[in-house]
C-alpha positions in Angstrom: 35.3 -152.4 17.8 33.5 -149.6 16.0 35.8 -147.8 13.5 36.5 -144.2 14.4 34.6 -142.0 11.7 36.6 -139.0 10.7 36.1 -136.0 8.0 38.9 -133.9 7.0 38.5 -130.5 5.4 41.1 -130.1 2.6 41.8 -126.3 1.7 43.7 -124.9 4.8 44.0 -128.4 6.4 45.8 -130.6 3.8 45.8 -128.5 0.6 47.8 -125.0 0.3 44.8 -123.2 -1.3 45.9 -119.6 0.4 49.5 -119.9 -1.3 48.2 -120.8 -4.6 45.5 -118.1 -4.6 48.4 -115.7 -3.4 50.5 -116.8 -6.3 47.6 -116.2 -9.0 46.7 -112.8 -7.2 50.5 -111.7 -7.5 50.2 -112.4 -11.1 47.0 -110.6 -11.6 47.6 -107.4 -9.5 51.2 -107.2 -8.9 54.2 -108.3 -6.6 53.7 -108.6 -2.9 53.8 -106.8 -0.4 50.0 -106.2 -1.3 47.2 -105.0 0.9 44.3 -107.1 1.2 42.5 -107.7 -1.9 39.4 -105.6 -2.6 36.1 -107.4 -3.2 36.3 -106.9 -6.8 39.9 -108.4 -6.9 38.6 -111.3 -5.0 36.0 -111.9 -7.6 38.4 -111.5 -10.4 40.8 -113.9 -8.7 38.1 -116.8 -8.3 36.9 -115.9 -12.1 40.5 -116.7 -13.1 41.0 -119.6 -11.0 37.9 -121.3 -12.2 38.9 -121.0 -15.7 42.1 -122.7 -15.1 42.1 -126.5 -16.3 42.2 -128.8 -13.3 43.2 -126.1 -11.0 42.2 -128.3 -7.9 44.9 -130.9 -8.8 47.8 -128.3 -8.9 47.8 -127.3 -5.2 50.8 -128.3 -3.0 50.4 -129.9 0.4 50.4 -127.8 3.3 52.5 -130.4 5.1 54.5 -132.6 2.5 53.8 -136.1 3.3 50.7 -135.4 5.4 48.2 -137.1 3.2 50.4 -140.3 2.6 50.5 -140.2 6.7 47.0 -139.9 7.0 46.3 -143.0 4.7 48.6 -145.1 6.6 47.1 -144.1 10.0 43.6 -144.6 8.7 44.3 -148.1 7.3 46.4 -149.0 10.3 43.8 -147.9 12.9 40.7 -149.0 10.6 39.3 -145.4 10.5 36.7 -144.6 8.0 37.8 -141.3 6.6 35.9 -138.7 4.3 37.0 -135.7 2.9 34.8 -132.7 2.9 35.3 -129.5 0.6 33.3 -126.6 -0.7 35.2 -126.2 -3.6 33.7 -124.5 -6.8 33.8 -126.0 -10.0 36.6 -125.1 -12.3 37.5 -126.1 -15.9 38.3 -129.8 -16.3 36.8 -132.7 -14.5 34.5 -131.9 -11.5 35.8 -130.6 -8.2 35.1 -134.1 -6.7 37.0 -135.9 -9.3 39.8 -133.5 -9.4 39.9 -133.7 -5.4 40.1 -137.6 -5.5 43.0 -137.4 -8.2 44.9 -135.0 -5.8 44.4 -137.1 -2.9 45.4 -140.3 -4.7 48.6 -138.4 -6.2 49.5 -137.5 -2.6 49.3 -140.9 -1.2 45.6 -141.7 -0.3 44.1 -144.5 -2.4 40.3 -144.5 -3.0 39.3 -141.4 -1.2 35.8 -140.7 -0.5 35.2 -136.9 -1.2 32.0 -135.1 -0.5 31.6 -131.6 -2.1 29.5 -129.7 0.4 27.6 -126.3 1.0 26.0 -125.6 4.2 26.3 -126.6 7.7 29.3 -128.8 8.5 27.6 -129.5 11.9 24.4 -130.9 10.1 26.7 -132.9 7.7 28.6 -134.4 10.6 25.3 -135.3 12.3 23.8 -136.8 8.9 27.1 -139.0 8.6 27.2 -140.0 12.3 31.0 -138.7 12.3 32.9 -139.0 15.3 35.6 -136.2 14.6 35.8 -133.4 12.2 39.1 -131.6 11.4 38.7 -128.1 9.8 40.7 -124.8 9.7 37.8 -122.5 10.1 36.9 -121.7 13.9 33.2 -121.1 12.5 33.0 -124.4 11.0 34.1 -126.0 14.1 31.7 -124.2 16.4 29.0 -125.3 13.9 30.1 -128.9 14.2 29.7 -129.0 17.8 26.7 -127.1 18.0 24.8 -129.3 15.3 26.2 -132.6 16.0 28.0 -135.1 18.4 31.0 -134.9 16.6 34.1 -133.5 18.1 36.0 -130.9 16.2 39.8 -130.6 15.7 40.7 -127.0 14.7 44.0 -126.9 12.7 45.4 -123.5 13.8 48.6 -122.6 12.6 49.0 -119.1 14.1 50.6 -118.6 17.5 47.4 -116.7 18.9 44.3 -118.6 19.5 41.4 -117.6 17.5 39.1 -115.0 19.3 36.1 -116.9 18.2 37.3 -119.9 20.3 38.5 -117.3 23.2 36.4 -119.1 25.9 38.0 -122.6 25.3 35.2 -124.8 24.1 35.8 -128.3 25.5 34.7 -130.2 22.3 37.0 -128.4 20.0 40.7 -129.5 20.2 43.1 -126.8 18.7 46.3 -128.1 16.8 49.0 -126.6 15.1 49.4 -129.4 12.3 48.1 -132.2 10.9 51.0 -134.2 12.4 49.7 -133.3 15.8 46.0 -134.1 14.8 47.0 -137.5 13.9 48.5 -138.0 17.0 45.4 -136.7 19.0 43.3 -139.0 16.7 45.5 -142.0 17.4 45.1 -141.2 21.4 41.6 -141.1 20.8 41.5 -144.3 19.3 43.3 -145.9 22.2 40.9 -144.3 24.8 37.8 -145.5 23.0 
């Protein structure tokens, strides 16, 4: 049996980057509630974050235990998993090594991490991936347009994203990593 080849995005799927950025923004610009940050504030926030030592290792999981559950499911089902991220470099080890350490610390031993720029769809095609999990609708559309992979959008909001208003049959929308793992397990049974 051919193993399922799966890619997981990190920030917004497994790691809580937005929450951590919000905490740093509050430190820099004042307590909540705050309006949306200006471009200048966003630039300042990213300059601040990239000066922090090992920032990528400090992020909390969005769903506590999700990384360990993914590792167990991948091991039990024989999935080949790669983690994709567009994380910029910050102080300390490379973004790739910090991400590997983060995944290991959260229960995924020996993770394969690919720091990427550009089209997720072209990456999915080049790596012959079966499924790519991401939290951005534009990435999911790119995946199904430029590869044979299915996309799973992890969307934690109530309302379906307008970019996917016309339900695209190659994009599944789930509300959590737990639900995503169930869909992947069901896909493995159907294969």
